[in-house]
Phi, psi and omega in degrees: 000141183291134178271128183234166176243123183247119183299315182298314179295323178301314181296314181296313182292321178299316178299319179297318179295322178298312181296315183287337174295316177293315179299316181298321180294313182292316181292330174300315179293327176294333174299315175298315185296317181301318179292316180298318178298316180299325181276000174094016181269152169275138185232157175225128180265133173239173187297331181223017181197178175213154176240152176216152182206159178205173178298327179297317177306311183294321180296314180294323178297317179294317179299318180298314181297326182280341184227033187304312183297316181295320180293315182291337180254012178053046178256165180283143170211163191306320185255029183299315181297315178299320180296314183293320177295319179297318178298317178299318179294318180296320179293318179296313179295322179299319178296316179298320180294319177298317180298329183304324181293299178300327179297316178298314182298312184287324177295319176299317178298321179293324177299315177299319181294319179297318178299317180296320178296317181294331184254013187299322179292320178296320180295318180297325183278315189244359180084181182282124174261180184304314181296328179289319177296321177298316179297323177300312182291326176293317180297329181280006168301336177297340178297337177302320180293323177293313181301314181299317181294312181296316182294319181292320177293314180298319180297320181289330177290317182285317182226085185306132178230008176095355179210139178273359186235155181201180173079190183304317186297321178298316183286335172295317177300314178301314184296332180264009180059041178247166173303140188302336181270358185300300181295315179302318183287314181299311181290324179296314181287327175297317178297321179295315181296317180295317181296317179296322178299314182295314184293318187259354178239341181253313181288124180299152180307319185291341180256350193297311181298315178300318182295314181297313180295320178298321179296318179295311182292310183295322179295315180293312180296317180298318179297311181295316183297315183283315186283338185242340186238294185284313184306308181299336179274323183278315181230071183297000000 
């Protein structure tokens, strides 16, 4: 079948990619927040990040300030046991909170993928309906993992910082005592395979070129628009 480029579809799909780029960013942060809330932390949502705090954070911070010299020199102090137990709890909780973001993103992507699998026969017979297009965009939440991997490697090539990896995935690897590239590479390649499957097995030939170009344009514009213009004003 002949591959074509449709201007009307391009505009609609580009707008959809812009919207879902912002949605994907915010819901990713909500993944962190849900875990933090469950663990009893107070949280604050920002356009591209989140903060969390608790009484334990403040208690450990106070102990550290009162015993800074002893802690840094691994010496005994009255609340050493309480401090060490608190640090272990904060590190454990911190890892769970970090995992919450990528977990939300990948689970959302899997939900979209499952919907597409369940409706694959319907799609073959009648084409993509509204629910199918929604599932397509949900499944492509996995592109975040691809984007993070490519951007971190590209950034280190252009401006070397000693590591080709960054973000939540890198710190998940650290938290699990794995090589720093383990989670970024596994999730990045899983995201690539899922995205290629959706693009080349779900999207019809006549829409594919338009869809790919819309994704590139909408993803870039959406990222810039949300992270630099709208996001800081809506969720500073």
